[in-house]
Backbone as a printed PyTorch tensor [residue, N CA C, xyz], in Angstrom:
tensor([[[ -7.8590, -10.1080,  -2.7000],
         [ -6.7420,  -9.8790,  -3.7970],
         [ -5.5890, -10.0700,  -3.1280]],

        [[ -4.5330, -10.8090,  -3.8260],
         [ -3.1730, -10.8790,  -3.2880],
         [ -2.2800,  -9.7830,  -3.7500]],

        [[ -1.1410,  -9.5320,  -3.1350],
         [ -0.2980,  -8.5290,  -3.4210],
         [  0.4240,  -8.9010,  -4.8660]],

        [[  0.5100, -10.1340,  -5.1510],
         [  1.0070, -10.4760,  -6.4320],
         [  0.0930,  -9.9910,  -7.4780]],

        [[ -1.2610, -10.0550,  -7.2130],
         [ -2.2590,  -9.4790,  -8.1870],
         [ -2.0830,  -7.9840,  -8.4070]],

        [[ -1.8590,  -7.2750,  -7.3190],
         [ -1.6860,  -5.8150,  -7.1800],
         [ -0.4220,  -5.5290,  -8.1170]],

        [[  0.6730,  -6.2780,  -7.8890],
         [  1.8950,  -6.1260,  -8.6530],
         [  1.5980,  -6.2110, -10.1570]],

        [[  0.8080,  -7.1250, -10.5490],
         [  0.5580,  -7.3640, -12.0770],
         [ -0.3710,  -6.1570, -12.4810]],

        [[ -1.4720,  -5.8140, -11.7270],
         [ -2.3740,  -4.9150, -12.1900],
         [ -1.7470,  -3.5500, -12.4140]],

        [[ -0.8680,  -3.1700, -11.3910],
         [ -0.2400,  -1.7960, -11.4360],
         [  1.1880,  -1.8200, -11.9860]],

        [[  1.5630,  -2.9830, -12.4030],
         [  2.7660,  -2.9820, -13.1150],
         [  3.9650,  -2.4770, -12.2620]],

        [[  4.0060,  -2.8940, -11.0500],
         [  4.9690,  -2.3070,  -9.9710],
         [  6.2320,  -3.0020,  -9.9750]],

        [[  7.2240,  -2.1620,  -9.3770],
         [  8.4620,  -2.7840,  -9.1410],
         [  8.5830,  -3.1220,  -7.6130]],

        [[  8.8780,  -4.2310,  -7.2230],
         [  8.8160,  -4.5590,  -5.8250],
         [ 10.2600,  -4.1870,  -5.3640]],

        [[ 10.1270,  -3.3050,  -4.2700],
         [ 11.2890,  -2.8080,  -3.7380],
         [ 11.7360,  -3.5570,  -2.4140]],

        [[ 10.7510,  -4.1720,  -1.8170],
         [ 11.0690,  -5.0150,  -0.5820],
         [  9.9100,  -5.9510,  -0.3710]],

        [[ 10.2360,  -7.1450,   0.2790],
         [  9.2340,  -8.0810,   0.7150],
         [  8.6300,  -8.9770,  -0.4510]],

        [[  9.5130,  -9.1380,  -1.5280],
         [  8.9030, -10.0780,  -2.5450],
         [  8.4800, -11.4150,  -2.1080]],

        [[  9.0530, -11.9240,  -0.9650],
         [  8.5980, -13.2060,  -0.4320],
         [  7.2280, -13.2720,   0.1550]],

        [[  6.5590, -12.0620,   0.2400],
         [  5.3720, -11.9960,   0.9610],
         [  4.2210, -11.5550,   0.0050]],

        [[  4.4640, -11.7400,  -1.2590],
         [  3.5470, -11.2410,  -2.3490],
         [  2.1560, -12.1970,  -2.3800]],

        [[  2.1950, -13.3310,  -1.6950],
         [  0.9390, -14.0820,  -1.6370],
         [  0.1130, -13.6560,  -0.5430]],

        [[  0.3640, -12.7090,   0.1840],
         [ -0.4940, -12.1050,   1.2320],
         [ -1.7130, -11.4930,   0.6460]],

        [[ -2.8260, -11.7460,   1.3480],
         [ -4.1510, -11.2930,   0.8670],
         [ -4.4530,  -9.8900,   1.4690]],

        [[ -5.0010,  -9.0520,   0.6110],
         [ -5.4760,  -7.6850,   1.1190],
         [ -6.8600,  -7.7480,   0.8280]],

        [[ -7.7190,  -7.0070,   1.6870],
         [ -9.0540,  -6.7770,   1.5330],
         [ -9.6080,  -5.5020,   1.0550]],

        [[ -8.8160,  -4.4940,   1.4460],
         [ -9.1820,  -3.2050,   1.0060],
         [ -7.9690,  -2.2920,   0.7060]],

        [[ -8.1290,  -1.0480,   0.1360],
         [ -7.0140,  -0.1950,  -0.2160],
         [ -7.5350,   1.2030,   0.2540]],

        [[ -6.4830,   2.0010,   0.6220],
         [ -6.6750,   3.4310,   1.0680],
         [ -5.5490,   4.0470,   0.3360]],

        [[ -5.9300,   5.2320,  -0.2770],
         [ -5.0130,   6.1170,  -0.9990],
         [ -4.9920,   7.6130,  -0.3380]],

        [[ -3.8160,   7.8650,   0.0270],
         [ -3.6810,   9.1240,   0.8250],
         [ -2.2290,   9.5710,   0.9760]],

        [[ -2.0270,  10.8480,   1.1310],
         [ -0.7310,  11.3320,   1.4630],
         [ -0.6490,  11.8810,   2.9160]],

        [[ -1.8460,  12.0290,   3.4640],
         [ -1.9480,  12.5560,   4.9140],
         [ -1.9040,  11.3780,   5.8600]],

        [[ -0.8840,  11.0600,   6.5810],
         [ -0.7200,   9.9750,   7.5150],
         [ -1.8120,  10.1130,   8.5820]],

        [[ -2.2160,  11.2320,   8.9880],
         [ -3.2630,  11.3110,   9.9980],
         [ -4.6210,  10.8530,   9.5090]],

        [[ -4.7790,  11.0090,   8.1900],
         [ -6.0930,  10.3380,   7.6300],
         [ -5.9630,   8.7660,   7.6760]],

        [[ -4.8640,   8.3560,   7.3130],
         [ -4.5550,   6.8430,   7.3360],
         [ -4.8530,   6.3590,   8.7310]],

        [[ -4.2420,   6.9500,   9.7020],
         [ -4.6490,   6.4910,  11.2220],
         [ -6.0990,   6.6290,  11.5210]],

        [[ -6.8090,   7.4480,  10.8850],
         [ -8.2780,   7.5970,  11.2880],
         [ -9.0660,   6.5180,  10.5180]],

        [[ -8.6900,   6.0070,   9.3510],
         [ -9.6420,   5.1580,   8.5730],
         [ -9.2200,   3.8750,   8.1090]],

        [[ -8.0830,   3.4990,   8.5500],
         [ -7.4510,   2.1600,   7.9240],
         [ -7.3900,   1.0180,   8.9980]],

        [[ -7.5790,  -0.1740,   8.5910],
         [ -7.3680,  -1.2000,   9.3350],
         [ -6.5420,  -2.1840,   8.7410]],

        [[ -6.1450,  -3.3520,   9.3610],
         [ -5.2600,  -4.3890,   8.8920],
         [ -5.8180,  -4.9200,   7.5620]],

        [[ -4.9870,  -5.6190,   6.7320],
         [ -5.2360,  -6.0970,   5.4730],
         [ -5.5970,  -5.0530,   4.4200]],

        [[ -5.0830,  -3.9070,   4.7010],
         [ -5.3180,  -2.8600,   3.8430],
         [ -3.9920,  -2.4590,   3.0600]],

        [[ -4.1490,  -2.0960,   1.8520],
         [ -3.0580,  -1.8010,   1.0340],
         [ -2.9790,  -0.2660,   1.0140]],

        [[ -1.9550,   0.4060,   1.3570],
         [ -1.7700,   1.7780,   1.3610],
         [ -1.1400,   2.4090,   0.0520]],

        [[ -1.8320,   3.1940,  -0.6740],
         [ -1.2460,   3.8660,  -1.8190],
         [ -0.8980,   5.2820,  -1.5240]],

        [[  0.3150,   5.8040,  -1.6910],
         [  0.6820,   6.9900,  -1.1960],
         [  1.8530,   7.5760,  -2.2220]],

        [[  1.9570,   8.8710,  -2.2050],
         [  3.0970,   9.4820,  -2.7220],
         [  4.1200,  10.0430,  -1.5530]],

        [[  3.7790,   9.9290,  -0.5110],
         [  4.6280,  10.2730,   0.5850],
         [  5.7710,   9.2090,   0.9180]],

        [[  6.9850,   9.5510,   0.4920],
         [  8.0290,   8.6080,   0.4860],
         [  8.9830,   8.9500,   1.7010]],

        [[  8.7310,   8.5840,   2.8180],
         [  9.5660,   8.7320,   3.8970],
         [  9.2850,   7.7050,   4.9440]],

        [[ 10.0780,   7.7850,   6.0300],
         [  9.8730,   6.7310,   7.0830],
         [  8.5840,   6.8770,   7.7740]],

        [[  7.9760,   8.0110,   7.8750],
         [  6.6440,   8.2710,   8.4690],
         [  5.5550,   7.2890,   7.9460]],

        [[  5.6540,   7.1210,   6.6320],
         [  4.7910,   6.2590,   6.0660],
         [  4.8090,   4.7840,   6.4320]],

        [[  6.0390,   4.3860,   6.5220],
         [  6.3180,   2.9440,   7.0390],
         [  5.8920,   2.9330,   8.5150]],

        [[  6.2550,   3.8780,   9.3050],
         [  5.9650,   3.8400,  10.7510],
         [  4.4620,   3.8340,  10.9130]],

        [[  3.7470,   4.5840,  10.2670],
         [  2.3080,   4.6420,  10.1620],
         [  1.7400,   3.2750,   9.8780]],

        [[  2.0970,   2.7390,   8.7230],
         [  1.8000,   1.2710,   8.3660],
         [  2.1350,   0.4120,   9.4250]],

        [[  3.2070,   0.3860,   9.9630],
         [  3.6120,  -0.5580,  11.1100],
         [  2.6540,  -0.3730,  12.3110]],

        [[  2.2490,   0.6330,  12.6380],
         [  1.3680,   0.9770,  13.7760],
         [ -0.1020,   0.2660,  13.5340]],

        [[ -0.4650,   0.3100,  12.2130],
         [ -1.9010,  -0.2430,  11.8470],
         [ -1.8220,  -1.7010,  11.3120]],

        [[ -0.6520,  -2.3550,  11.4230],
         [ -0.4800,  -3.6490,  10.9120],
         [ -0.7760,  -3.7930,   9.3770]],

        [[ -0.4050,  -2.6170,   8.6880],
         [ -0.5580,  -2.5900,   7.1470],
         [  0.6780,  -3.1490,   6.6850]],

        [[  0.5530,  -4.3410,   5.8520],
         [  1.7090,  -5.0930,   5.4260],
         [  2.2140,  -4.7270,   4.0140]],

        [[  1.5620,  -3.6830,   3.4740],
         [  1.9540,  -3.5030,   2.0160],
         [  1.6520,  -2.0190,   1.6490]],

        [[  2.7420,  -1.3250,   1.0560],
         [  2.6010,   0.0780,   0.6850],
         [  3.0320,   0.0950,  -0.8720]],

        [[  2.1670,   0.8980,  -1.5940],
         [  2.5910,   1.1790,  -2.9890],
         [  2.8140,   2.6090,  -3.1800]],

        [[  4.0400,   2.9320,  -3.5580],
         [  4.3250,   4.4130,  -3.8000],
         [  3.9090,   4.6890,  -5.3490]],

        [[  3.2220,   5.8210,  -5.4860],
         [  2.6630,   6.0730,  -6.8100],
         [  3.7490,   7.1670,  -7.5300]],

        [[  3.3740,   7.3400,  -8.7940],
         [  4.2080,   8.2390,  -9.6170],
         [  5.6820,   7.9170,  -9.6600]],

        [[  5.9910,   6.5640,  -9.5450],
         [  7.3440,   6.1340,  -9.7240],
         [  8.2460,   6.5270,  -8.5570]],

        [[  7.6710,   6.9770,  -7.5110],
         [  8.5160,   7.3420,  -6.3210],
         [  9.0900,   6.0640,  -5.7330]],

        [[ 10.2510,   6.3100,  -5.0820],
         [ 10.9080,   5.3140,  -4.3620],
         [ 11.5290,   5.9100,  -3.0580]],

        [[ 11.3440,   5.1840,  -2.0210],
         [ 11.9860,   5.5550,  -0.7270],
         [ 13.4740,   5.3970,  -0.7200]],

        [[ 14.1890,   6.0460,   0.2740],
         [ 15.6080,   5.9630,   0.5400],
         [ 15.7780,   4.6470,   1.0970]],

        [[ 17.0380,   4.4300,   1.1540],
         [ 17.6310,   2.9920,   1.7970],
         [ 17.1450,   2.8120,   3.2120]],

        [[ 17.1540,   3.8870,   4.0100],
         [ 16.9090,   3.8080,   5.3740],
         [ 15.2740,   3.3140,   5.5520]],

        [[ 14.5010,   4.0690,   4.7170],
         [ 13.0630,   3.7510,   4.8200],
         [ 12.8250,   2.3100,   4.3680]],

        [[ 13.5230,   1.8480,   3.2920],
         [ 13.2850,   0.5010,   2.8240],
         [ 13.8400,  -0.5520,   3.8540]],

        [[ 14.8880,  -0.2110,   4.5930],
         [ 15.3820,  -1.0600,   5.5760],
         [ 14.3880,  -1.2350,   6.6290]],

        [[ 13.7660,  -0.2020,   7.1330],
         [ 12.6400,  -0.1960,   8.1070],
         [ 11.4910,  -0.9060,   7.6630]],

        [[ 11.1230,  -0.9040,   6.3770],
         [ 10.0370,  -1.8030,   5.7280],
         [ 10.4800,  -3.3120,   5.8850]],

        [[ 11.7670,  -3.5290,   5.5790],
         [ 12.2320,  -5.0280,   5.5570],
         [ 12.3020,  -5.4850,   6.9460]],

        [[ 12.5510,  -4.7100,   8.0150],
         [ 12.6130,  -5.1430,   9.3400],
         [ 11.1700,  -5.5430,   9.8870]],

        [[ 10.1160,  -4.8440,   9.1890],
         [  8.7390,  -5.1220,   9.5560],
         [  8.0760,  -6.0310,   8.5630]],

        [[  8.7760,  -6.7510,   7.8730],
         [  8.2670,  -7.7160,   6.9200],
         [  7.2390,  -7.1300,   5.9000]],

        [[  7.4320,  -5.8960,   5.5010],
         [  6.4670,  -5.1920,   4.7080],
         [  6.8690,  -5.2210,   3.2720]],

        [[  5.7340,  -5.3570,   2.4130],
         [  5.9850,  -5.3050,   1.0080],
         [  5.9650,  -3.9420,   0.5980]],

        [[  6.9800,  -3.4120,  -0.0950],
         [  6.9110,  -1.9660,  -0.6450],
         [  7.0350,  -2.1580,  -2.1610]],

        [[  6.1610,  -1.4930,  -2.9230],
         [  6.2240,  -1.4180,  -4.3190],
         [  6.0950,   0.0420,  -4.9760]],

        [[  6.6120,   0.1940,  -6.0980],
         [  6.4390,   1.4900,  -6.8180],
         [  5.7560,   1.2700,  -8.1300]],

        [[  4.8550,   2.2110,  -8.3860],
         [  4.1540,   2.1440,  -9.7590],
         [  4.3120,   3.4250, -10.3670]],

        [[  4.3530,   3.4870, -11.6830],
         [  4.3110,   4.7100, -12.4860],
         [  3.0100,   5.4390, -12.5710]],

        [[  1.9650,   4.5840, -12.3030],
         [  0.6700,   5.2470, -12.2560],
         [  0.5020,   6.3780, -11.1210]],

        [[ -0.3750,   7.3740, -11.4520],
         [ -0.6730,   8.2830, -10.3980],
         [ -1.6250,   7.6880,  -9.4160]],

        [[ -1.8440,   8.4140,  -8.3380],
         [ -2.7120,   7.7590,  -7.2680],
         [ -4.1150,   7.5190,  -7.8120]],

        [[ -4.7260,   8.4170,  -8.6070],
         [ -6.0580,   8.3210,  -9.2270],
         [ -6.1400,   7.0250,  -9.9640]],

        [[ -5.2150,   6.8690, -11.0070],
         [ -5.2130,   5.6750, -11.8390],
         [ -5.0560,   4.4770, -11.1080]],

        [[ -4.0260,   4.4330, -10.1870],
         [ -3.7990,   3.1730,  -9.3370],
         [ -5.0300,   2.8630,  -8.6470]],

        [[ -5.8390,   3.7590,  -7.9460],
         [ -7.0240,   3.4570,  -7.1840],
         [ -8.1760,   2.8280,  -8.1870]],

        [[ -8.2060,   3.6520,  -9.3030],
         [ -9.3280,   3.1070, -10.3030],
         [ -9.0000,   1.6740, -10.7400]],

        [[ -7.7560,   1.4250, -11.1100],
         [ -7.4600,   0.0730, -11.5930],
         [ -7.7610,  -0.9750, -10.5990]],

        [[ -7.2670,  -0.6500,  -9.2930],
         [ -7.5660,  -1.7260,  -8.2680],
         [ -9.0570,  -1.8170,  -7.9650]],

        [[ -9.8060,  -0.7110,  -7.9710],
         [-11.2900,  -0.7540,  -7.7210],
         [-11.8920,  -1.5160,  -8.7800]],

        [[-11.6590,  -1.2160,  -9.9600],
         [-12.3160,  -1.8270, -11.1930],
         [-11.9740,  -3.4200, -11.2360]],

        [[-11.0060,  -3.7780, -10.5010],
         [-10.6700,  -5.2600, -10.4470],
         [-11.1820,  -5.7870,  -9.1970]],

        [[-12.0450,  -5.1880,  -8.3880],
         [-12.6520,  -5.7130,  -7.2060],
         [-12.2990,  -5.4470,  -5.8040]],

        [[-11.1600,  -4.6140,  -5.7910],
         [-10.6690,  -4.0970,  -4.3970],
         [-11.3420,  -2.9470,  -4.0320]],

        [[-12.0810,  -3.0630,  -2.8720],
         [-12.8030,  -1.8750,  -2.3730],
         [-11.9800,  -1.0100,  -1.4220]],

        [[-12.4720,   0.2680,  -1.1130],
         [-11.8130,   1.1790,  -0.3540],
         [-11.9380,   0.8400,   1.1650]],

        [[-11.0180,   1.1740,   1.8860],
         [-11.1190,   0.8780,   3.3450],
         [-12.3660,   1.3710,   4.1080]],

        [[-12.7650,   2.5180,   3.7720],
         [-13.9970,   3.1580,   4.4360],
         [-15.2640,   2.4400,   3.9460]],

        [[-15.3770,   2.2090,   2.7020],
         [-16.5760,   1.5700,   2.0710],
         [-16.6600,   0.0790,   2.6880]],

        [[-15.6500,  -0.4920,   2.8220],
         [-15.5990,  -1.9220,   3.2780],
         [-16.2200,  -1.9180,   4.7560]],

        [[-15.7420,  -0.9240,   5.6010],
         [-16.2010,  -0.9140,   6.9810],
         [-17.7320,  -0.6480,   7.0250]],

        [[-18.1680,   0.2560,   6.2350],
         [-19.6820,   0.5820,   6.1860],
         [-20.5190,  -0.5560,   5.7690]],

        [[-19.8910,  -1.4280,   4.8030],
         [-20.6060,  -2.5410,   4.3190],
         [-20.5600,  -3.8290,   5.3170]],

        [[-19.7370,  -3.7620,   6.2500],
         [-19.6190,  -5.0220,   7.2700],
         [-20.7080,  -4.9470,   8.1190]]])
């Protein structure tokens, strides 16, 4: 699935990285605990979270995650967005809650990061 498809499915607002919307993602991971993200996620994963601070972007950067969707209409501050831009990261915001966002993506074929690892 491409990030452009994610944008359409979740009706997101693109906050940074619009030029990278044709990137492909293979899995998604929904979490607010960045320690869990570090334990379970690999590259080409879309991160869905309600945690709107620089720790989210730093965690994504460490794992080569190139896209973050903030749920519940949340938006990061300008410094956090600048950090995402410096890392060529796509950042989007959706009005959907995490549960709905995950369900929409899953029902359209995007699998969870942990499930994808078990199936490999």
